[in-house]
N, C-alpha and C positions, 0 to 999 in steps of 0.2 A: 406248393408243398405246405406252406404254413397258412393256417386259416385264421383270419381276424375275427375276434369275438368282442362285441361291445358290452362292457360291464361298467355301470355307474359312470358313464361319461368318458372312460378311458379305454382305448383299444388294447387288449392284451393278445399276445400272439400265443396260440396254442398249436403245438406241433401235431401234425397228422402222421400217424405211423410211428414206428419205433426209431429212436435215435441211432445214428450210424456208429457212434463211438461210445465207449464206456465212460461217460462223463457223469460227474456228480452234480453238475450245474442244473440238471433237469429233475423235476419232481413228477412222479407218476400220480395221475388223478383218475379215479374211476367215476364215470358218469352214466346215468340212465337216460336213454333216449326216449322220445315219445312213443316209439314202437315197442318199448319194454326191454330192449337189449341193454346190457351193460357193456360200455366201451371203455378203453383205456386211452387217455390223452396225456401228453407230456408238456409241462409248463416250466418256464425258467424260474429257478429259485431266486429269492430276493437276496441281494448281497448283505454282508454284515455291516454293522454300524462302525463309524469312524471313531477311533480312540486316540487319546492324547499320548504322545511319545514319551512323556515323562511320568505322569501319574496314572496312566491307563484309564482315565475317566472318559466319559462320552464327550465328543467334540460337537458342540451345538453349531448350527448354521451350515452343516454339510449335508446335502441330500443323499439318500440311499438310492441306488439304481445301478443298472448295468451300464457299461461304458457307452453304449450307443444312446441310452437315455440321457446320460450326463452330458454328452456332447451336444445334444439338442438344446440344453439350457443356456441362458445368457451367462456371460462371464461373471456378473455380479451374483448370480444365483448359485454358482458352483462352489464358492468359498467365501469366507468372511474377509473383510478388507483390512483387518488389523495385522500387525506384524506377526509372523508365524501362524496366520489365521487358518491354514489348512491342516496343520499337524499338531498344534498345541491347543489346549483348552484355554479359556480366558483367564483363569486363575494363574496358570503357569506362565502365560505370556506376560501378565502383569508383574509376576515375581521376577522374571528375567529382565524386564525393562527397569525395575527397581535396582537389581544388581548392576546393570550397565551404568545407571546414573551414579550409584555409589562408587563404582570403580573409577569412573571418569573424574569425579570430584575428590578422590583420595580418601573417602570415608573407610573403605575396605581395600584389602589387597587381593591379588589373584588366589592366594592360599586360603582365604576366608570363604571362597565360593565353593559350594558342594560339587563334587565330581560329576554327579548326575546331570547338572545343568551347565557344566563348564563349556561344552561345545557350542551352546547357544549364546553364551554371554561374551566370550572372548572373541574379539574381532582381529583379523589377521593384518 
């Protein structure tokens, strides 16, 4: 059903025939064959980039890919090793570690922490 096509060292799966369901995950590509005919192929779209849960910036260190591609990666390649590595950017995770330390040593109180980061700072 699916035909493998080698492009720049990476095998990409190109669907042969029309997709069975009305999905938006496939992109329609028109190709010209050596015989001169124009054919339609369907290729999987690339997923969106990962964004920070607090500031909505780009999270570095997270690969883009479909779940089957991500599953094939090593555990260390899937996410960063810092606290909140998968869902917060480095700037926000540093800010939260700072709030936690200040809260632990009594420099600030719970009321001084912004509500947007409260659920990441306060431990139960």
